[in-house]
DOMI-925338 format. One record per residue: z, x, y of N, C-alpha, C in turn. Coordinates in steps of 0.02 Angstrom, whole numbers, plus 50000, padded with zeros to 5 digits. Each point is the difference from the previous one (the first is absolute). Layout:
BEGIN
n_zz,n_xx,n_yy,ca_zz,ca_xx,ca_yy,c_zz,c_xx,c_yy
Z,X,Y,Z,X,Y,Z,X,Y
...
//
This chain:
BEGIN
n_zz,n_xx,n_yy,ca_zz,ca_xx,ca_yy,c_zz,c_xx,c_yy
53651,50719,50789,49927,50003,50032,49984,50079,49998
49933,50017,49973,49963,50089,50001,50007,50005,50045
49992,50091,50015,50019,50019,50075,49933,49994,50033
49993,50006,50054,49961,49996,50063,49958,50061,49998
49935,50011,50009,49970,50057,50014,49948,50002,50057
50004,50017,50071,49974,50003,50034,49931,50052,50022
49954,50029,49987,49945,50019,49993,49949,49995,50063
49996,50052,50034,49965,50002,50079,49948,50013,49987
49930,49945,49998,49944,50031,49986,49978,49968,49952
49936,49962,49989,49970,49953,49926,49935,50023,49990
50001,50058,50016,49902,50025,49990,49983,50034,49933
49967,50025,49986,49955,50012,49936,50056,50055,49939
49997,50043,50061,50064,50060,49954,50069,49962,50005
50012,49950,50034,50090,49966,49981,50004,49967,49950
49943,49977,49953,49986,49967,49967,50061,50008,49924
49992,50065,49980,50040,50065,49938,50053,49955,50019
50042,49993,50061,50086,50013,50014,50015,49937,49983
49952,49959,50036,50024,49911,49985,49986,49989,49951
49969,50025,49924,49991,49983,49951,50067,50046,49962
50030,50038,50020,50030,50029,49968,50050,49995,50002
50054,49977,50061,50042,49962,50058,50000,49943,49943
49952,49923,50003,50000,49950,49951,50029,50029,49919
49961,50049,49974,50029,50007,49944,50059,50015,49986
50048,50038,50051,50050,50017,50003,50070,49941,50011
49940,49928,49998,50056,49935,50024,50018,50000,50063
49966,50038,50055,50015,49971,50049,49957,49953,50052
50031,49975,50055,49965,49939,50036,49962,50040,50060
49953,50001,49997,49950,50033,50033,49976,49978,50074
50020,50039,50042,49946,49963,50069,49967,50041,50032
49946,49993,50024,49967,50047,50025,49982,49998,50094
49964,50036,50013,49990,49991,50083,49927,50031,50005
49964,49969,50041,49932,50019,50013,49982,49947,50059
49970,50040,50039,49951,49956,50066,49939,49955,49952
49964,50041,49941,49949,49967,49970,50054,49937,49950
49977,49938,50030,50022,49938,49948,49984,50002,49946
49920,50020,49982,49986,50032,49947,49999,50062,49963
50049,50038,50008,49983,50067,49984,50011,50010,49932
50001,50038,49962,49982,50007,49916,50056,49980,49962
50055,50043,50038,50070,50011,49946,50046,49936,50023
49976,49943,50028,50043,49943,50047,49973,49951,49926
49939,50016,49958,50031,49961,49930,50033,50026,49963
50053,50053,49996,50043,50008,49952,50069,49982,50026
50007,49973,50050,50040,49983,50042,50045,49940,49999
50061,50003,49997,50038,49933,49997,49990,49946,50054
50015,50063,50069,49978,49973,50062,49955,50032,50040
49952,49970,50065,49969,50064,50051,50033,49968,50042
50002,50072,50049,50017,49978,50077,49959,50021,50039
49943,49978,50026,49961,50018,50039,50019,50026,50074
49976,50067,50005,50039,50051,50060,49984,50062,49981
49959,50053,50081,49994,50048,49977,50048,50042,49980
49985,50042,49952,50043,50069,49986,50010,50048,50055
49945,50004,50062,49996,50052,50047,50048,49939,50051
50030,49958,49987,50034,49965,50063,50073,49990,49986
50025,50051,49997,50056,50014,49963,50069,49926,50030
49988,49989,50074,50035,49955,50016,49987,49909,49984
49935,49987,49987,49976,49957,49991,50011,49979,49878
50011,50078,49991,50003,49979,49937,50075,49995,49992
50044,50013,50048,50073,49984,49980,50010,49944,50025
49970,49958,50056,50018,49928,50012,49983,49962,49939
49934,50014,49967,49976,49976,49949,50032,49972,49939
50054,50091,49982,50018,50020,49946,50059,49980,50014
50041,49982,50073,50084,49978,50009,49991,49922,49978
49937,49964,50045,50004,49923,49987,49982,49989,49927
49971,50033,49961,49999,49971,49904,50062,50032,49977
50019,50049,50010,50082,50021,49976,50055,49957,50031
49987,49952,50033,50065,49914,50003,49997,49969,49924
49946,50022,49971,49979,49954,49936,50032,50032,49941
49960,50058,50008,50021,50041,49946,50023,50073,50027
50046,50018,49953,50038,50071,50020,49935,50053,49975
49979,50044,50037,49960,50057,49976,50055,50059,49990
49993,50040,49936,50038,50050,49977,49981,50072,50004
49955,50011,50005,49949,50051,50041,49925,50000,50019
49985,50053,50026,49926,49996,50057,49979,50085,49965
49931,49986,49998,49961,50077,49981,49929,49991,50037
49976,50045,49979,49914,50006,50008,49986,50047,49950
49903,49983,50002,49988,50070,49962,49935,49981,50041
49966,50085,49998,49923,50019,50030,49997,49954,50057
50059,49998,50034,49991,49968,50067,50041,50054,50058
49982,50020,50032,50037,50042,50056,50031,49956,50034
50048,49975,49992,50036,49940,50070,50053,50024,49981
50060,50048,50023,50052,50025,49972,50049,49975,50042
49963,49957,50053,50065,49958,50078,50013,49956,49982
49933,49956,49960,50018,49925,49981,50020,50011,49948
50019,50033,49957,50046,49991,49921,50072,50010,50021
50023,50059,50073,50046,50017,50004,50042,49943,50037
49952,49965,50037,50025,49955,50068,50022,49931,49943
49964,49978,49948,50018,49950,49961,50067,50033,49954
49995,50058,49995,50072,50019,49951,50047,49996,50044
49979,50033,50043,50065,50005,50075,50036,49934,50020
49959,49947,50008,50011,49951,50001,50039,49929,49965
49968,50040,49922,50043,49944,49954,50056,50038,49952
50029,50070,50048,50019,50059,49962,50006,49999,49932
49932,50010,49970,49977,50040,49949,49973,50084,50001
50017,50019,49953,49984,50067,49983,49934,50022,50042
50003,50056,50013,49944,50029,50052,50007,50038,50024
49956,50046,50032,50012,50056,50061,50013,49966,50066
50029,50048,50037,50010,49953,50077,49957,50000,50034
50014,49960,50053,49925,49975,50039,49968,50076,50050
50054,50043,50000,49987,50065,50029,49950,50060,49955
50018,49972,49949,49951,50055,49928,49947,49952,50017
50006,49948,50005,49921,49980,50001,49961,49990,50040
50020,50021,50051,50006,50024,50069,49936,50069,49998
50053,50033,49964,49970,50077,49975,49933,49983,49981
50024,49950,49939,49926,50010,49941,49949,49971,50014
49993,49959,50063,49959,49953,50034,49965,50038,50059
50008,50058,50013,49964,50037,50066,50014,50095,49973
49935,50005,49983,50005,50086,49999,50014,50057,50032
49986,49971,50077,50036,50041,50058,50092,49993,49976
50018,49941,49990,50073,50017,49993,50047,50037,49942
49934,49991,49942,50011,50037,49926,50007,50073,50025
49949,50012,50027,49978,50071,50014,50062,50025,50036
50019,49968,50048,50074,50031,50060,50037,49990,49950
50036,49973,49934,50053,50001,49952,49976,50070,49950
49948,50008,49972,49973,50070,49982,50038,50056,50023
49963,50007,50067,49997,50065,50046,50091,49988,50024
50026,49947,50014,50076,50009,50032,50036,50053,49922
49972,49958,49954,50030,50021,49915,49980,50066,49964
49942,50020,50052,49957,50064,49976,49984,49995,49916
49971,49946,50000,49965,49985,49946,49922,50014,50003
49962,50046,49954,49952,50035,49989,49939,49931,50009
49957,49995,50075,49945,49962,50008,49950,50031,50032
49943,49967,49995,49954,50034,50053,50009,49975,50084
49989,50053,50040,50004,50002,50073,49956,49930,50019
50041,49976,50038,49948,49937,50058,50028,50000,50056
49982,49959,50033,50025,49982,50059,49960,49935,50025
50061,49954,50048,49958,49957,50018,49962,49991,50080
49917,49963,50001,49965,50008,50030,50008,49938,50031
49998,49992,50073,50012,49950,50042,49948,49946,50016
49953,50066,50022,49955,49947,50014,49925,50035,49989
49942,49990,50022,49945,50041,49982,49987,50063,50018
50007,50016,50066,50025,50066,50024,50038,50045,49961
50044,49981,49992,50057,50022,49962,49966,50053,49958
49990,49929,49964,49949,50021,49929,49958,50048,50007
49952,49996,50039,49939,50052,49997,50024,50053,50044
50053,50032,50024,50036,50042,50023,50025,50040,49957
50041,49959,49942,50027,50027,49937,49975,50021,49956
49937,49970,49980,49957,50035,49979,49975,50041,50025
49977,50023,50040,49961,50051,50021,50047,50081,50008
50053,49990,49972,50057,50032,49986,50003,50028,49934
49984,49964,49954,49999,50017,49944,49950,50007,49957
50012,50022,49945,49929,50019,49926,49991,49961,49973
49948,49952,50005,49973,49976,49933,50021,50020,49915
50013,49961,49949,49994,49912,50033,50078,49979,50000
50013,49918,50027,50040,49980,50010,49987,49939,49993
50067,49945,50000,50012,49938,49973,50019,49962,50058
49960,49946,50018,50024,49963,50052,50017,49917,49979
50050,49982,49997,50037,49942,49963,50042,49964,50061
50018,49928,49975,50033,49964,50022,50058,50010,49988
50033,49958,50032,50084,50024,49979,50022,49938,49955
49961,49942,50011,50028,49953,49970,49935,49973,49939
49956,50060,49995,49950,49995,49935,50039,49984,49926
49941,49950,49965,50030,50008,49909,49930,49997,49970
50014,50012,49953,49940,50023,49950,49954,50019,50010
50003,50067,50068,49939,50034,50008,49971,49978,50073
50025,49940,49994,49948,49984,50071,50003,50016,50065
49950,49998,50016,50002,50055,50060,50002,50071,50010
49998,50049,49946,50045,50063,49992,49913,50041,50007
49993,50029,50029,49942,50047,50025,50010,50059,49986
49945,50047,49954,49995,50063,49985,49962,50055,50059
50020,50017,50039,49978,50034,50068,49944,50069,49969
49958,50013,50025,49965,50057,50008,49974,50001,50047
49957,50049,50007,49944,50034,50069,49936,49947,49999
50010,49958,49956,49942,49935,49979,50019,49947,50032
50038,49978,49996,50021,49923,50030,50012,50022,50082
49985,49944,50014,49993,49991,50090,50082,49945,50005
50032,50045,50027,50079,49998,50014,49997,49935,50048
49958,49990,50033,50019,49928,50066,49997,49943,49922
49941,50008,49962,50006,49938,49964,50062,49987,49955
50033,50071,49969,50056,50037,49951,50049,49932,50041
50019,50036,50044,50038,49977,50051,49985,49910,49982
49966,49956,50052,49996,49946,49974,50001,49963,49977
49969,50026,49926,50012,49975,49940,50076,49976,49966
50015,50062,50008,50096,50012,49976,50036,49971,50041
49995,49994,50075,50021,49943,50030,50011,49933,49997
49917,49981,49982,50009,49925,50002,50046,49976,49910
49999,50022,49971,50021,50005,49931,50086,50004,50013
50035,50026,50034,50061,50004,50024,50022,49929,50018
50057,49967,50002,50030,49974,50014,50038,50006,50061
50044,50044,49996,50043,50036,50040,49983,50050,50060
49918,50011,49975,49959,50061,50052,50024,50058,50006
50080,50030,49952,50014,50057,49994,49947,50037,49942
49966,50058,50025,49955,50050,49961,50036,50066,49985
49975,50027,49952,50026,50068,49980,49956,50045,49987
49996,50048,50029,49962,50067,49950,50031,50044,49961
49967,50018,49960,50037,50032,49938,49955,50056,49964
50039,50049,50002,49953,50054,49979,49981,49974,49914
49949,50031,49984,49975,49986,49922,50025,50065,49948
50036,49972,49969,50035,50060,49965,49944,50017,49923
49978,50039,49974,49963,49999,49969,50050,50031,49943
49983,49948,49950,50028,49998,49904,49988,49958,49966
50033,49999,49955,49994,49937,49942,50052,49958,50034
50001,49935,49984,50036,49937,50038,50035,49966,49915
50056,49994,50004,50010,49940,49969,50039,49944,50024
50006,49942,49966,50025,49944,50009,50061,49983,49943
50055,49999,50031,50059,50013,49952,50064,49935,50016
49997,49970,49954,50041,49936,49999,50059,50014,49979
50067,49957,50034,50057,50033,49971,50038,49939,50001
50082,50005,49986,50047,49943,50020,50065,50019,50006
50033,49962,50049,50066,50016,50001,50047,49949,49979
50045,50048,49951,50051,49947,49968,50058,50030,49996
50049,49938,50032,50051,50032,50031,50018,50059,50053
49941,50003,50034,50001,50041,50058,49983,50067,49964
49957,50001,49939,49981,50069,49968,49943,49992,49989
49958,50043,50020,49909,50000,49982,49967,50019,49947
49993,49956,49970,49955,50029,49937,49924,49984,50010
49953,50061,49986,49949,50012,49999,49962,49968,49934
49954,49949,50015,49967,49974,49944,49947,50030,49991
49939,50021,50033,49938,49996,49986,49952,50045,50055
49973,50055,49961,49938,50055,50063,49973,49982,49980
49932,49974,50045,49928,49990,50001,49968,50032,50023
49950,50031,49985,49968,50042,50067,49922,49968,50022
50013,49999,50061,49951,49962,50056,49933,50050,49971
49950,49957,50007,49916,50004,50004,49973,50006,50058
49982,50039,50067,49974,50000,50042,49922,50040,49992
49960,49999,49938,49950,50043,49997,49951,49953,50053
49987,49942,49980,49939,49963,50056,50012,50003,50080
50034,50037,50011,50019,50028,50088,49948,50023,50034
49952,50006,49963,49924,50031,50030,49969,49937,50015
50015,49952,49950,49964,49949,50028,50042,49938,50043
50046,50006,49977,50025,49951,50070,50036,50020,50066
50005,50058,50008,50022,50036,50074,49964,49945,50055
50020,50004,50039,50072,50025,50012,50045,49957,49989
50020,49963,49955,50012,49944,49974,50038,50026,49934
50051,50004,49995,50056,50033,49952,49996,49942,49918
49984,49985,49974,50001,49949,49932,49990,50029,49930
50058,49995,49990,50029,50034,49945,49982,49970,49928
49975,50049,49952,49959,49968,49947,50042,50018,49939
50049,49959,50009,50027,49988,49920,50038,50070,49999
50006,50028,49934,50036,50056,49985,50015,50000,49927
50057,50031,49968,50014,50017,49927,50074,49993,49996
50007,49952,49968,50089,50017,49975,50008,50009,49923
50046,50048,49974,50063,50036,50060,49949,50045,50015
50034,50023,50071,49974,50074,50029,49988,50043,49954
49951,50061,50019,49992,50078,49956,50057,50033,50011
50027,49976,50046,50076,50052,50027,50032,49977,49949
50072,50070,50001,50052,49982,49971,50053,50053,49982
50067,49970,49972,50040,50070,50024,50049,50002,50064
50012,50063,50032,50026,49987,50056,49954,49976,50057
49960,49993,50028,49970,49968,50034,50006,49931,50009
50012,49985,49939,49995,49896,50008,50071,49998,50033
50055,50052,49961,50063,49983,50035,50019,50035,50080
49961,50036,50023,49987,50014,50084,49966,49959,50033
49951,49945,49966,49982,49946,50024,50055,49943,50011
50031,50007,49929,50075,49939,50003,50036,50010,50053
50014,50045,50018,50074,50038,50040,49960,49970,50074
49958,50035,50013,49953,49989,50064,49999,49925,50008
49972,49947,49967,49994,49931,49997,50081,49978,50019
50057,50009,49964,50036,49981,50013,50036,49999,50040
50006,50083,50045,50005,50026,50063,49970,49958,50034
49931,49978,50010,49978,49966,50064,50010,49922,49992
50019,49977,49926,50033,49945,50034,50061,49989,50015
50035,50033,49970,50082,50008,50056,49987,50017,50074
49941,50026,50002,49999,50016,50082,49995,49956,50043
49989,49932,49951,49942,49929,50055,50105,49950,49963
50023,50045,49963,50069,49949,49989,49980,49944,49951
49942,50033,49964,49985,49942,49931,50028,50032,49941
50042,49972,49963,50024,50011,49942,50025,49944,49951
49944,49953,50002,49999,49959,49971,49919,49964,49978
50005,50000,49924,49921,49945,49983,49946,50060,50013
49942,49984,49981,49949,50042,49970,49982,50022,50081
49963,50063,49983,49952,50033,50075,49940,50024,49945
49971,50003,50051,49918,50035,49984,49976,50068,50037
49996,50044,49967,49997,50065,50052,49922,50018,50013
49972,50036,50035,49931,50028,50007,50022,50066,50026
49979,50051,49935,50022,50057,50016,49920,50054,49982
50014,50042,50051,49963,50056,49997,50017,50080,49986
49968,50038,49956,50039,50049,49976,49945,50054,50052
50044,50044,50038,49962,50045,50045,50022,50078,49977
49971,50026,49953,50011,50073,49993,50046,50023,49951
49991,49916,49961,50050,50003,49922,50073,49963,50021
50015,49983,50068,50037,49975,50037,50012,49916,50011
50041,49968,49973,49982,49921,50021,50023,49971,50071
49966,49972,50045,50008,49974,50054,49986,49913,50009
50032,49990,50036,49984,49911,49995,49977,49965,50041
49931,49963,49992,49971,49981,50047,50033,49931,50042
50018,49937,49949,50033,49955,50003,50049,49980,49941
50032,49945,50030,50035,49966,49957,50030,49937,49999
49967,49933,49956,49984,49943,50007,50067,49972,49951
50039,49941,50028,50056,49977,49996,49978,49949,49952
49983,50012,49929,49962,49957,49965,49980,50018,49927
49966,49965,49970,49980,49993,49924,49925,50031,50012
49957,50035,49982,49924,50004,50040,49959,49956,49956
49942,49980,50048,49944,49969,49986,49946,50041,49958
49942,49981,49999,49937,50022,49935,50010,50004,49946
50076,49959,49969,50018,49974,49938,50029,50054,49976
50038,50074,50043,50026,50033,49986,50049,49977,49961
50037,49975,50052,50072,49975,49945,49992,49931,49960
49947,49980,49995,50015,49950,49925,49956,49999,49962
49933,50039,50002,49975,50013,49942,50011,50076,49959
49974,50075,50078,50003,50046,49956,50065,50044,49989
50040,49983,50046,50068,50032,49958,50012,49973,49936
50013,49927,49990,50021,49976,49934,49954,50049,49933
49919,49982,50029,49975,50046,49948,49996,50051,49980
50014,50048,50063,50005,50071,49994,50078,50026,49965
50043,49970,50028,50092,50028,49981,50016,49947,49967
49983,49924,49992,50034,49964,49955,50061,49985,50049
49984,49989,50064,50061,49987,50055,49978,49943,50046
50072,49944,49975,49972,49944,50038,50057,50006,50087
49954,50031,50045,50025,50007,50043,50019,49932,50060
49958,49957,49996,50006,49927,50009,50047,49959,50003
50008,50017,49903,50078,49956,50010,50060,50030,50026
50000,50063,50010,50062,50032,50038,49990,49998,50053
49961,49976,50041,50008,49984,50067,50031,49946,50008
49963,49926,49951,50007,49948,50010,50091,49996,49982
50026,50018,49964,50060,50010,49985,50045,50034,50034
49998,50041,50042,50017,50042,50069,49989,49925,50055
49964,49981,50005,49986,49965,50044,50044,49930,50005
50024,49978,49940,50024,49948,49976,50094,50044,49991
49986,50047,50017,50084,50054,50003,50038,49963,49907
49941,50040,49960,50025,49988,49944,49999,50090,49988
50029,50008,49934,50014,50074,49971,49932,50023,49983
49955,50046,50007,49958,50027,49955,50026,50061,49955
49980,50010,49938,49995,50041,49938,49964,50068,50019
50045,50041,50024,49952,50063,50014,49953,50023,49942
50049,49985,49945,49933,50034,49956,49937,49975,50004
49992,49917,50019,49933,49983,50011,49946,50015,50046
50032,50059,50036,49970,50032,50048,49948,50057,49971
50036,50028,49943,49980,50080,49957,49923,49980,49964
49958,50035,50000,49941,49996,49988,50020,49984,49922
49928,49967,49960,50014,49976,49937,49955,50069,49963
49945,50004,50049,49934,50039,49948,49983,50017,50072
49935,50028,49996,49943,50042,50048,49924,49982,49975
49974,49952,50017,49938,49996,49995,49962,50020,50073
49944,50022,49991,49943,49989,50068,49967,49962,50008
49984,49966,50063,49953,49976,50026,49978,50005,50072
49924,49981,50015,49969,50008,50035,49987,49955,50054
50011,49993,50044,49976,49950,50067,49933,50006,50037
49971,49955,49997,49935,50004,50049,49971,49939,50043
49986,50008,50052,49963,49935,50041,49949,50005,49982
49960,49938,50046,49902,50000,50024,49996,49981,50038
49966,50038,50048,49975,50021,50057,49927,49991,50008
49978,49935,49997,49931,49987,50002,49990,49993,50082
49941,50000,49998,49976,50013,50083,50006,49932,50030
50011,49978,50074,50006,49929,50026,49945,49948,49991
50018,49947,49974,49937,49954,49994,50024,49931,49970
49951,49978,49975,49995,49940,49949,50009,50004,49916
50061,49983,49998,50003,50037,49909,49942,49951,49963
49945,50024,49976,49949,49961,49977,50033,49996,49921
50009,50040,49976,50013,50031,49908,50065,50055,50012
50030,49998,49924,50034,50043,49955,49985,50010,49959
49981,50068,49977,49964,49999,49929,50053,50041,49978
49996,49989,49925,50037,50009,49948,50061,50023,49999
50016,49947,50041,50086,49986,49995,50036,49971,49939
49973,49970,49941,50013,49967,49956,50015,50082,49938
49908,50032,50014,50018,50045,49958,50055,50068,50003
50027,50015,50065,50030,50051,50022,50097,49972,49981
49992,49934,50008,50073,49960,49986,50016,50008,49939
49927,50003,49939,50014,49995,49914,50035,50065,49988
49984,50072,50031,50007,50052,50000,50088,50005,49971
50005,50044,49946,50094,49999,49984,50053,50031,50052
49973,50033,50041,50033,50036,50028,49999,49983,50081
49965,49952,50001,50022,49966,50064,50044,49947,50000
50059,49992,50041,50047,49969,49998,50018,49943,50037
49962,49994,50082,49979,49956,50041,49944,50036,50037
49980,49928,50000,49937,49999,50064,50002,49946,50033
50012,50023,50077,49991,49900,50034,49941,50035,50058
49975,49948,50013,49952,49994,50057,50030,49945,50056
50005,50028,50049,50021,49957,50068,49950,49972,50045
49937,50034,50002,49962,49959,50020,49923,49974,49971
49999,49966,49969,49955,49958,49955,49932,49991,50025
49956,49955,49962,49942,50011,49993,49997,49944,50042
49943,50011,50066,50010,49947,50054,50047,50007,50036
50026,50054,50019,50051,50002,50050,49962,50060,50051
50023,50001,50037,49981,50071,50046,50041,50052,49992
49972,50059,49973,50048,50071,50013,50002,50029,50063
50060,49992,50018,49998,50045,50084,49992,50074,49993
49989,50025,50051,50015,50096,50019,50065,49991,49970
50005,50064,49965,50050,50014,49965,50045,50061,50067
50050,49945,50032,50055,50063,50057,50079,49997,49959
49995,49960,49947,50077,50024,49991,49998,49959,49937
50064,49986,49957,50018,49989,49932,49966,49954,50003
50013,49965,50047,49996,49903,49986,49918,49988,49992
49959,50039,50014,49941,50013,49996,49946,50008,49930
50041,50023,49969,49978,50012,49922,49982,49952,49966
49945,50032,49964,49965,49913,49947,50049,49996,49947
50048,50037,49974,50027,49982,49942,50014,50077,49953
50054,49995,49945,50025,50053,49977,49990,49999,49918
50024,50072,49993,50001,49983,49914,50050,50084,49986
50021,49988,49942,50063,50026,49970,49962,50039,49928
50002,50053,49992,49980,50016,49918,50053,50057,49985
49992,49989,49933,50057,50052,49978,49957,50045,49946
50035,50071,50007,49990,50039,49973,50034,50045,49954
49983,50040,49954,50038,50034,49955,50021,50049,50035
49980,50039,50074,50031,50041,50025,50003,49976,50070
50012,50049,50056,49993,49990,50041,49924,49985,50023
49962,50073,49996,49932,49999,50012,49957,49948,49971
50026,49969,49927,49944,49952,49984,50002,49946,50019
50073,49960,50039,50011,49975,50021,49941,49974,50058
50006,50052,50051,49956,50004,50063,49941,49991,49973
49957,50045,49962,49945,49994,49973,49979,49941,49977
50058,49915,49951,49990,49967,49990,49989,49939,50057
50023,50016,50057,50014,49957,50067,49940,50014,50020
49964,50056,49995,49955,50021,50061,49924,49979,49950
50006,50007,49935,49940,49986,49981,49983,49925,49987
50063,49953,50018,49996,49914,50002,49987,49987,50053
50015,50034,50045,49981,49985,50094,49927,50028,50002
49973,50024,49957,49934,50032,50026,49944,49930,49954
50041,49981,49960,49960,49948,49964,49988,49940,50040
50048,49984,50022,50008,49934,50040,49975,49999,50052
49938,49954,50008,49941,49996,50080,50034,49957,50033
50010,49994,50069,50002,49958,50033,49899,49988,50030
49995,49951,49992,49923,49985,50033,50021,49952,50083
49978,50049,50036,50005,49975,50064,49932,49989,50051
50006,49929,50013,49945,49974,50044,50015,50041,50090
//
């Protein structure tokens, strides 16, 4: 009997993991609260339960496991480390500890780990209620960041300056938070990077460095919504080594030395600081598309093997080449999408490597307040770093969303 892999989450961005696992000869079981979740089409079995409800997921998985042994559990593009860890712990599968998963699920606990272990990170404080928040802001200089401690995918994260109604800001973030624990954080000016890495036999291996793009902040603020970036990073050499050491130390401060980690880094006066660390593979197609195309590294296969307790050849984690790709997203105004012009024309360009529309003709385009609201994404190759950016921007500008 082939080994059985459980994948937590069956959304659009999980599809590549399902198809890859199937190509590896695995029996794939997926979970999602949506019985029509797109990745279920590629699963051998589907379990309908919310990825956010760890206990219900465990109950459902345990019932299934009475009839078929599960050999590994993982997720991708889904910030549910506690759900994954709870299943792994209960079935005695490889994974991080429940306590480490709690750290990874709560940014307040995460920050406490960083500070206790003297990991460079932006200053922050917990604000217990609106009055405390307003008083704390009055003692600080703008800009600031207000965010929920249990937020995901930029949801509920606000950039605060003097133009923002602070009472509204508190109410908005408070409503997005499940645990109702909010953080006020300093805004550190500097280039930001998204870094993907993996622990193999407790040793950290950095895999990919991507520069993040927030050039459209003027359009989206107070909401902070990333508009893609470039992979590989423009940075090279010693600074990347410093970042790698920082991420490894940050992960180990949370007692994480297993599996994949994804870190958000900001460079402050040339020195790296860690904003957050996620105990999972990245979303936004970074792990499934961008890393293989830019470096020739299949990190998803490595995570699948580690989750199953199988060995990973370290040489498979080394770059085979370096190719530049720029990613951008579509930010149309809210309303009914009547038409999308020039899609096929742009798709035919040789440098366009992927183009996906999330909100199609006939659907409503929401106001963009977080990553999930963006209308689509495009990935363009370039001969150089700057050429990749030029190709991406040119392509985005050609595609027109006709909104009613």
